C-alpha positions in Angstrom: 17.2 10.8 10.3 18.1 11.6 6.7 16.2 10.6 3.6 17.3 10.9 0.0 15.7 14.0 -1.4 15.5 14.3 -5.1 13.0 15.3 -7.8 10.2 16.4 -5.5 6.7 16.4 -7.0 4.1 19.1 -6.4 1.1 16.6 -6.0 -1.3 19.2 -7.4 0.2 21.9 -5.2 -0.5 20.0 -2.0 3.2 19.2 -1.3 4.9 21.9 0.8 8.7 22.0 1.0 9.0 23.8 4.4 6.5 21.7 6.4 7.6 20.1 9.6 6.7 16.5 10.4 4.2 17.8 13.0 2.5 20.3 10.7 1.9 17.9 7.8 -1.5 16.3 7.2 0.2 13.4 5.5 3.7 12.1 5.0 4.8 10.7 1.7 7.8 8.4 1.4 9.3 6.5 -1.5 11.0 3.1 -1.1 12.5 2.4 -4.6 13.5 -1.2 -4.0 12.8 -4.0 -6.4 15.5 -6.7 -5.8 13.0 -9.0 -4.2 10.7 -9.3 -7.2 10.3 -12.5 -9.1 8.8 -10.9 -12.2 9.9 -8.3 -14.6 11.7 -5.3 -13.1 10.9 -1.6 -13.0 9.1 -1.0 -9.7 12.1 1.0 -8.3 11.2 3.7 -10.8 7.7 4.2 -9.4 8.5 6.9 -6.7 10.4 9.1 -9.2 7.8 8.6 -11.9 5.0 9.4 -9.6 6.7 12.7 -8.5 7.2 13.6 -12.2 3.6 13.2 -13.0 2.2 14.5 -9.7 1.7 18.0 -11.0 -1.4 16.6 -12.7 -2.8 15.0 -9.5 -6.5 15.7 -9.1 -7.2 17.7 -6.0 -10.9 17.0 -6.0 -12.0 13.3 -5.5 -14.6 11.4 -7.4 -16.9 12.0 -4.4 -16.3 15.8 -4.7 -14.1 16.1 -1.7 -11.7 19.1 -2.1 -8.1 18.5 -1.0 -7.0 22.1 -1.6 -6.4 22.8 2.1 -4.4 19.6 2.6 -0.6 19.8 3.3 1.6 17.0 2.2 5.2 16.6 3.3 7.3 14.5 0.8 10.2 13.4 3.0 12.0 11.8 0.1 13.2 8.2 -0.3 14.6 5.6 2.0 18.0 4.6 0.8 18.0 0.8 0.1 20.6 -1.8 -0.4 20.3 -3.6 -3.8 21.5 -7.1 -2.8 21.4 -7.6 1.0 17.9 -8.4 2.2 18.6 -8.1 5.9 20.4 -4.8 5.5 17.7 -3.5 3.3 15.0 -4.5 5.7 16.8 -2.8 8.6 17.2 0.4 6.7 13.5 0.5 5.8 12.4 -0.4 9.4 14.7 2.4 10.8 13.3 5.0 8.4 9.7 4.0 9.0 10.2 3.9 12.8 11.5 7.5 12.7 8.4 8.7 10.8 5.9 6.7 13.0 7.6 7.9 16.2 8.1 11.6 15.3 4.7 12.3 13.6 1.1 11.3 14.2 0.2 12.0 10.5 -0.7 9.0 8.3 2.1 7.8 6.1 1.7 7.0 2.4 4.5 4.7 1.1 5.3 4.4 -2.6 7.2 1.2 -3.6 9.0 -0.6 -4.9 8.0 -4.3 -4.8 5.9 -5.9 -2.1 8.8 -7.0 0.0 9.0 -3.5 1.5 5.8 -4.1 3.4 7.4 -6.5 5.8 10.0 -4.0 7.2 7.5 -1.1 6.9 4.9 -2.7 9.1 7.5 -4.2 11.5 8.1 -0.5 12.5 4.3 0.2 12.8 3.6 -2.8 14.9 5.5 -1.3 17.8 2.7 1.3 18.2 -0.2 -1.1 19.0 -2.1 -4.2 17.8 -1.9 -4.1 14.0 -4.7 -4.9 11.5 -3.7 -5.4 7.8 -5.9 -5.1 4.8 -4.0 -6.8 2.0 -5.4 -6.0 -1.5 -3.5 -8.2 -4.0 -3.8 -10.8 -6.7 -1.4 -12.9 -4.6 -1.5 -13.9 -1.0 2.3 -13.4 -0.5 2.3 -16.2 2.1 5.0 -18.3 0.6 7.7 -19.4 3.0 10.4 -19.0 0.4 10.6 -17.8 -3.3 13.7 -17.8 -5.5 15.7 -19.1 -2.5 14.8 -16.1 -0.4 12.5 -15.8 2.6 12.3 -12.0 2.0 10.9 -12.2 -1.6 7.9 -10.1 -2.5 6.0 -13.4 -2.4 6.9 -13.9 1.3 6.2 -10.5 2.8 3.0 -11.3 4.6 4.3 -14.7 5.7 7.2 -13.1 7.4 4.9 -10.6 9.2 2.9 -13.5 10.6 5.7 -16.0 11.3 7.7 -13.4 13.2 4.6 -12.5 15.3 4.4 -8.9 14.0 0.8 -9.4 13.2 -1.8 -12.0 14.4 -3.0 -13.9 11.3 -6.6 -13.4 12.6 -6.0 -9.6 12.1 -5.3 -10.0 8.4 -7.8 -9.5 5.6 -7.0 -10.6 2.1 -9.0 -9.0 -0.8 -9.0 -9.7 -4.5 -6.7 -12.8 -4.4 -6.8 -15.2 -7.3 -3.3 -16.7 -7.8 -3.1 -19.6 -5.4 -0.6 -22.3 -4.3 -1.5 -25.4 -2.2 0.9 -24.4 0.6 -0.6 -20.9 0.9 -4.2 -22.4 0.9 -3.1 -24.7 3.8 -1.6 -21.7 5.6 -4.7 -19.6 5.3 -6.9 -22.4 6.6 -4.5 -23.3 9.4 -4.1 -19.8 10.7 -7.8 -18.7 10.2 -6.9 -15.8 7.9 -9.9 -13.9 6.5 -10.0 -13.8 2.7 -12.3 -12.4 0.1 -11.0 -13.9 -3.1 -11.8 -12.5 -6.6 -14.4 -15.3 -7.2 -16.3 -14.3 -4.1 -16.4 -10.7 -5.2 -17.6 -11.7 -8.6 -20.5 -13.8 -7.1 -21.5 -11.4 -4.4 -24.7 -9.4 -4.8 -23.1 -6.4 -3.2 -19.3 -6.8 -3.1 -18.7 -3.3 -1.7 -20.8 -3.9 1.3 -19.2 -7.3 1.8 -15.7 -5.7 1.9 -16.8 -2.8 4.1 -18.3 -5.2 6.7 -15.1 -7.3 6.7 -13.0 -4.2 7.2 -15.2 -3.0 10.1 -14.9 -6.3 11.8 -11.2 -6.2 11.5 -11.0 -2.7 12.8 -13.0 -3.6 15.9 -10.3 -6.0 17.1 -7.1 -4.0 16.6 -5.5 -0.7 17.7 -4.2 0.5 14.3 -5.0 -0.2 10.7 -2.8 -0.5 7.6 -3.6 -1.0 4.0 -1.2 -2.7 1.6 -2.2 -2.3 -2.0 -0.5 -4.3 -4.8 -1.5 -2.8 -8.2 -1.7 -6.3 -9.7 -5.0 -6.8 -7.9 -6.5 -4.8 -10.8 -7.1 -6.6 -14.0 -4.1 -6.3 -16.4 -6.3 -4.6 -19.0 -6.6 -1.6 -16.6 -3.1 -1.9 -14.9 -0.6 -3.5 -17.3 2.4 -1.8 -15.7 3.4 -4.5 -13.3 5.8 -7.3 -13.4 3.4 -10.0 -12.1 0.0 -9.5 -13.9 -2.7 -12.0 -13.2 -5.8 -12.3 -15.5 -9.3 -12.0 -14.0 -8.7 -9.1 -11.7 -11.0 -6.4 -10.3 -11.9 -3.3 -12.2 -10.3 0.0 -11.4 -13.8 1.3 -10.5 -14.3 -1.3 -7.8 -10.8 -0.6 -6.3 -11.5 3.1 -6.2 -14.8 2.5 -4.5 -13.2 0.2 -1.9 -10.9 3.1 -1.0 -13.8 5.6 -1.1 -15.9 3.3 1.2 -13.0 2.5 3.6 -14.8 2.6 7.0 -11.8 2.9 9.4 -8.9 5.3 9.7 -5.6 4.2 8.4 -2.2 4.8 10.0 -0.3 3.8 6.9 -0.9 2.8 3.3 1.6 1.4 0.7 1.1 1.2 -3.0 3.5 -1.3 -4.6 4.5 -3.2 -7.7 3.8 -0.3 -10.2 6.5 -0.7 -12.9 6.6 2.4 -15.2 8.8 0.7 -17.9 6.0 -2.0 -18.3 3.2 0.5 -18.6 1.5 1.6 -21.8 2.8 4.7 -23.8 -0.2 6.5 -22.4 0.8 5.5 -18.8 -2.6 4.1 -17.8 -1.2 2.3 -14.8 0.5 5.4 -13.5 -2.8 7.3 -14.0 -4.6 4.7 -12.0 -1.9 5.1 -9.3 -2.6 8.8 -9.3 -6.4 8.3 -9.0 -5.8 5.9 -6.1 -3.8 8.5 -4.3 -6.5 11.2 -4.8 -9.1 8.9 -3.3 -6.8 8.0 -0.4 -6.1 11.6 0.3 -9.8 12.3 0.3 -10.3 9.6 3.0 -7.4 11.0 5.1 -8.8 14.5 4.8 -12.3 13.4 5.8 -11.0 11.5 8.8 -9.0 14.6 9.9 -12.0 16.9 9.6 -14.1 14.4 11.5 -11.4 14.2 14.2 -11.3 18.0 14.5 -15.1 18.1 15.0 -15.0 15.7 18.0 
């Protein structure tokens, strides 16, 4: 399987050029696709922008976990088709299937818009019962958006409608942009949801989220996290094409990651649009901070596994 290799980043010195799939502690893959977005463009630039900035990646987490012995393999980008949804989905599924089949290392996917999660997790679902934590301002449960069933607003709906994931194995967190049809779908399919208003009113939102994730993890074989940057309030993450007021703080998001109680097989970070960011690049810097915290979790889980 060939991936497009260009402009590799150092990721704080953690990315190693000569690693094999089996020797890597984590695989990083870019999917620079944005043709399914309904908002302003720019998310296709996120993988290359991240690599450019990655020399400044912090290699010690907020919880003082050192990543200096971690080995990352940046396999490059999946080539995408700019106009054909079905062809694009097939290319992504093929690429992700190769990674999930040829390596047991967790995979970090950098989008691109949120439509990439449908083909990405279509590949992962072949490896066991899948649980999805979906952290997003939107539910992405529309049946169709802009005359497409594969829009970024339909990604989770396609995963459920095509029986790739059981709706009872989905947990929505941070949602706050609702439609009637999606509300009906959530209720009808018994989808677990912790909307932004619930987090705001909870005495201990971190514990609420942690308990919900643990419950989900107990009923599935493998776990995946899909993180849309627009879950964060636009004041802290303006670099996205679909900002929604009243979002969570960057601090809460980083703590959700730091608290994450169950090992993850894959994570994607989507909807970061560098052209829409501030001159100081605060959204990209948050993206980098998110990655540092994720790497800390992956490294902790690996060390725990080695002790068993």
